[in-house]
OpenMM code with the backbone's topology and positions (N, CA, C; nanometers):
from openmm import Vec3, app, unit

residues = "MET THR LEU LEU HIS LEU ILE ASP ARG ASP ARG ARG MET LEU PRO ALA PHE GLN GLN ALA LEU ALA ARG ILE ASP ASP GLY SER TYR GLY TRP CYS ASP GLU THR GLY GLU PRO ILE GLY LEU GLN ARG LEU LEU LEU SER PRO THR THR ALA LEU SER VAL GLU ALA LYS GLN ARG ARG GLU LEU LEU GLU ARG HIS MET SER HIS ALA".split()
positions = [
    Vec3(-5.1673, 1.4700, -1.2461),
    Vec3(-5.2493, 1.5309, -1.3502),
    Vec3(-5.2328, 1.6817, -1.3481),
    Vec3(-5.2324, 1.7353, -1.4650),
    Vec3(-5.2246, 1.8798, -1.4743),
    Vec3(-5.3634, 1.9387, -1.4552),
    Vec3(-5.3662, 2.0665, -1.4318),
    Vec3(-5.4927, 2.1355, -1.4135),
    Vec3(-5.5811, 2.1215, -1.5378),
    Vec3(-5.5202, 2.1283, -1.6559),
    Vec3(-5.5979, 2.1144, -1.7795),
    Vec3(-5.6621, 1.9762, -1.7900),
    Vec3(-5.5896, 1.8723, -1.7486),
    Vec3(-5.6469, 1.7375, -1.7509),
    Vec3(-5.7647, 1.7268, -1.6541),
    Vec3(-5.7505, 1.7861, -1.5372),
    Vec3(-5.8593, 1.7829, -1.4388),
    Vec3(-5.9821, 1.8570, -1.4900),
    Vec3(-5.9608, 1.9714, -1.5503),
    Vec3(-6.0723, 2.0493, -1.6051),
    Vec3(-6.1404, 1.9721, -1.7170),
    Vec3(-6.0612, 1.9102, -1.8044),
    Vec3(-6.1173, 1.8328, -1.9148),
    Vec3(-6.1969, 1.7135, -1.8625),
    Vec3(-6.1435, 1.6441, -1.7618),
    Vec3(-6.2154, 1.5310, -1.7030),
    Vec3(-6.3477, 1.5766, -1.6427),
    Vec3(-6.3457, 1.6865, -1.5695),
    Vec3(-6.4688, 1.7385, -1.5099),
    Vec3(-6.5699, 1.7781, -1.6176),
    Vec3(-6.5220, 1.8366, -1.7256),
    Vec3(-6.6098, 1.8774, -1.8351),
    Vec3(-6.6754, 1.7539, -1.8994),
    Vec3(-6.5970, 1.6473, -1.9146),
    Vec3(-6.6518, 1.5253, -1.9743),
    Vec3(-6.7480, 1.4542, -1.8793),
    Vec3(-6.7295, 1.4702, -1.7490),
    Vec3(-6.8144, 1.4035, -1.6501),
    Vec3(-6.9448, 1.4781, -1.6232),
    Vec3(-6.9516, 1.6043, -1.6593),
    Vec3(-7.0696, 1.6864, -1.6299),
    Vec3(-7.1996, 1.6234, -1.6794),
    Vec3(-7.2075, 1.5729, -1.8040),
    Vec3(-7.3337, 1.5105, -1.8471),
    Vec3(-7.3730, 1.3899, -1.7609),
    Vec3(-7.2754, 1.3117, -1.7170),
    Vec3(-7.3058, 1.1962, -1.6320),
    Vec3(-7.3632, 1.2414, -1.4980),
    Vec3(-7.3084, 1.3491, -1.4419),
    Vec3(-7.3618, 1.4018, -1.3161),
    Vec3(-7.5020, 1.4587, -1.3356),
    Vec3(-7.5232, 1.5251, -1.4475),
    Vec3(-7.6569, 1.5784, -1.4752),
    Vec3(-7.7585, 1.4654, -1.4906),
    Vec3(-7.7182, 1.3558, -1.5557),
    Vec3(-7.8080, 1.2408, -1.5698),
    Vec3(-7.8364, 1.1774, -1.4343),
    Vec3(-7.7353, 1.1680, -1.3487),
    Vec3(-7.7560, 1.1113, -1.2149),
    Vec3(-7.8529, 1.1987, -1.1352),
    Vec3(-7.8382, 1.3300, -1.1447),
    Vec3(-7.9304, 1.4200, -1.0749),
    Vec3(-8.0728, 1.4053, -1.1280),
    Vec3(-8.0861, 1.3874, -1.2587),
    Vec3(-8.2196, 1.3668, -1.3175),
    Vec3(-8.2790, 1.2354, -1.2668),
    Vec3(-8.1963, 1.1309, -1.2506),
    Vec3(-8.2463, 1.0032, -1.1978),
    Vec3(-8.2883, 1.0181, -1.0517),
    Vec3(-8.2166, 1.1021, -0.9764),
    Vec3(-8.2580, 1.1290, -0.8379),
    Vec3(-8.3949, 1.1958, -0.8392),
    Vec3(-8.4114, 1.2947, -0.9256),
    Vec3(-8.5385, 1.3675, -0.9342),
    Vec3(-8.6550, 1.2778, -0.9722),
    Vec3(-8.6320, 1.1837, -1.0669),
    Vec3(-8.7444, 1.0996, -1.1115),
    Vec3(-8.7588, 0.9698, -1.0328),
    Vec3(-8.6718, 0.9506, -0.9326),
    Vec3(-8.6845, 0.8344, -0.8455),
    Vec3(-8.6193, 0.7074, -0.8974),
    Vec3(-8.5473, 0.7167, -1.0088),
    Vec3(-8.4859, 0.5953, -1.0644),
    Vec3(-8.3397, 0.5788, -1.0239),
    Vec3(-8.2850, 0.6730, -0.9488),
    Vec3(-8.1447, 0.6623, -0.9059),
    Vec3(-8.1290, 0.5414, -0.8143),
    Vec3(-8.0243, 0.4648, -0.8400),
    Vec3(-7.9965, 0.3488, -0.7571),
    Vec3(-8.0584, 0.2212, -0.8105),
    Vec3(-8.1289, 0.2311, -0.9234),
    Vec3(-8.1919, 0.1150, -0.9860),
    Vec3(-8.1284, 0.0938, -1.1232),
    Vec3(-8.0964, -0.0293, -1.1556),
    Vec3(-8.0303, -0.0635, -1.2811),
    Vec3(-8.1222, -0.0349, -1.3996),
    Vec3(-8.0700, 0.0356, -1.4989),
    Vec3(-8.1466, 0.0674, -1.6197),
    Vec3(-8.1829, -0.0579, -1.6995),
    Vec3(-8.0999, -0.1617, -1.6933),
    Vec3(-8.1247, -0.2811, -1.7740),
    Vec3(-8.2119, -0.3842, -1.7038),
    Vec3(-8.1896, -0.4033, -1.5742),
    Vec3(-8.2592, -0.5113, -1.5037),
    Vec3(-8.3705, -0.4632, -1.4128),
    Vec3(-8.3654, -0.3362, -1.3738),
    Vec3(-8.4632, -0.2841, -1.2788),
    Vec3(-8.4317, -0.3217, -1.1351),
    Vec3(-8.3224, -0.3952, -1.1163),
    Vec3(-8.2809, -0.4358, -0.9817),
    Vec3(-8.2026, -0.3223, -0.9150),
    Vec3(-8.1972, -0.3237, -0.7815),
    Vec3(-8.1200, -0.2204, -0.7121),
    Vec3(-7.9708, -0.2324, -0.7441),
    Vec3(-7.9062, -0.1181, -0.7561),
    Vec3(-7.7607, -0.1140, -0.7706),
    Vec3(-7.7052, -0.1127, -0.6290),
    Vec3(-7.6056, -0.1928, -0.6033),
    Vec3(-7.5488, -0.2019, -0.4686),
    Vec3(-7.4926, -0.0693, -0.4192),
    Vec3(-7.5063, -0.0476, -0.2886),
    Vec3(-7.4587, 0.0763, -0.2278),
    Vec3(-7.3092, 0.0953, -0.2516),
    Vec3(-7.2306, -0.0104, -0.2386),
    Vec3(-7.0867, 0.0017, -0.2582),
    Vec3(-7.0550, 0.0501, -0.3998),
    Vec3(-7.1268, -0.0025, -0.4994),
    Vec3(-7.1047, 0.0415, -0.6378),
    Vec3(-7.1427, 0.1887, -0.6537),
    Vec3(-7.2536, 0.2295, -0.5942),
    Vec3(-7.2943, 0.3699, -0.6038),
    Vec3(-7.1950, 0.4623, -0.5343),
    Vec3(-7.1377, 0.4167, -0.4240),
    Vec3(-7.0379, 0.4986, -0.3550),
    Vec3(-6.9109, 0.5122, -0.4383),
    Vec3(-6.8728, 0.4041, -0.5076),
    Vec3(-6.7526, 0.4071, -0.5910),
    Vec3(-6.7759, 0.4792, -0.7233),
    Vec3(-6.8969, 0.4682, -0.7755),
    Vec3(-6.9294, 0.5270, -0.9054),
    Vec3(-7.0704, 0.5859, -0.8988),
    Vec3(-7.0830, 0.7049, -0.8407),
    Vec3(-7.2165, 0.7607, -0.8155),
    Vec3(-7.2968, 0.7944, -0.9405),
    Vec3(-7.2347, 0.7946, -1.0572),
    Vec3(-7.3079, 0.8264, -1.1793),
    Vec3(-7.3539, 0.7015, -1.2540),
    Vec3(-7.3242, 0.5835, -1.2006),
    Vec3(-7.3590, 0.4614, -1.2716),
    Vec3(-7.5097, 0.4403, -1.2786),
    Vec3(-7.5520, 0.3786, -1.3884),
    Vec3(-7.6938, 0.3450, -1.4056),
    Vec3(-7.7098, 0.1952, -1.4273),
    Vec3(-7.6000, 0.1200, -1.4066),
    Vec3(-7.6032, -0.0250, -1.4260),
    Vec3(-7.5485, -0.0961, -1.3032),
    Vec3(-7.6088, -0.2101, -1.2720),
    Vec3(-7.5549, -0.2938, -1.1664),
    Vec3(-7.4236, -0.3548, -1.2140),
    Vec3(-7.3475, -0.4111, -1.1241),
    Vec3(-7.2213, -0.4754, -1.1605),
    Vec3(-7.2474, -0.5842, -1.2636),
    Vec3(-7.3495, -0.6655, -1.2407),
    Vec3(-7.3786, -0.7760, -1.3312),
    Vec3(-7.4159, -0.7267, -1.4704),
    Vec3(-7.4997, -0.6234, -1.4775),
    Vec3(-7.5402, -0.5689, -1.6074),
    Vec3(-7.4207, -0.5074, -1.6794),
    Vec3(-7.3341, -0.4397, -1.6067),
    Vec3(-7.2151, -0.3791, -1.6666),
    Vec3(-7.1224, -0.4886, -1.7206),
    Vec3(-7.1053, -0.5968, -1.6445),
    Vec3(-7.0209, -0.7065, -1.6900),
    Vec3(-7.0779, -0.7710, -1.8159),
    Vec3(-7.2093, -0.7920, -1.8193),
    Vec3(-7.2719, -0.8491, -1.9391),
    Vec3(-7.2518, -0.7583, -2.0594),
    Vec3(-7.2694, -0.6291, -2.0392),
    Vec3(-7.2531, -0.5331, -2.1488),
    Vec3(-7.1083, -0.5348, -2.2001),
    Vec3(-7.0116, -0.5370, -2.1086),
    Vec3(-6.8711, -0.5396, -2.1496),
    Vec3(-6.8374, -0.6689, -2.2226),
    Vec3(-6.8912, -0.7806, -2.1762),
    Vec3(-6.8683, -0.9090, -2.2423),
    Vec3(-6.9262, -0.9069, -2.3838),
    Vec3(-7.0455, -0.8543, -2.3981),
    Vec3(-7.1084, -0.8449, -2.5298),
    Vec3(-7.0280, -0.7529, -2.6218),
    Vec3(-6.9804, -0.6402, -2.5685),
    Vec3(-6.9004, -0.5481, -2.6488),
    Vec3(-6.7705, -0.6130, -2.6945),
    Vec3(-6.7049, -0.6891, -2.6061),
    Vec3(-6.5811, -0.7596, -2.6437),
    Vec3(-6.6112, -0.8621, -2.7513),
    Vec3(-6.7225, -0.9353, -2.7338),
    Vec3(-6.7608, -1.0371, -2.8301),
    Vec3(-6.7880, -0.9745, -2.9667),
    Vec3(-6.8595, -0.8617, -2.9677),
    Vec3(-6.8950, -0.7958, -3.0931),
    Vec3(-6.7711, -0.7362, -3.1616),
    Vec3(-6.6739, -0.6911, -3.0858),
    Vec3(-6.5556, -0.6309, -3.1463),
    Vec3(-6.4633, -0.7371, -3.2072),
    Vec3(-6.4770, -0.8624, -3.1631),
    Vec3(-6.3952, -0.9712, -3.2167),
    Vec3(-6.4654, -1.0473, -3.3279),
    Vec3(-6.5887, -1.0132, -3.3535),
    Vec3(-6.6655, -1.0866, -3.4536),
    Vec3(-6.6387, -1.0368, -3.5940),
] * unit.nanometer
topology = app.Topology()
chain = topology.addChain("A")
for resn in residues:
    res = topology.addResidue(resn, chain)
    for name in ("N", "CA", "C"):
        topology.addAtom(name, app.Element.getBySymbol(name[0]), res)
């Protein structure tokens, strides 16, 4: 990756990091926005800005695929 690509990626990720910090502040970090269940530690380590559990993310992606083919 070129430096410009890295800068652009960081710029696009900034809102996600800000949202994750806000979730830390309000105590909702680590909890799925859709189910209210805990997000697994491994998922948070791999994707620290996530707000969905693996299961909720899979359901959302399945629904999006279904809707795009309809």
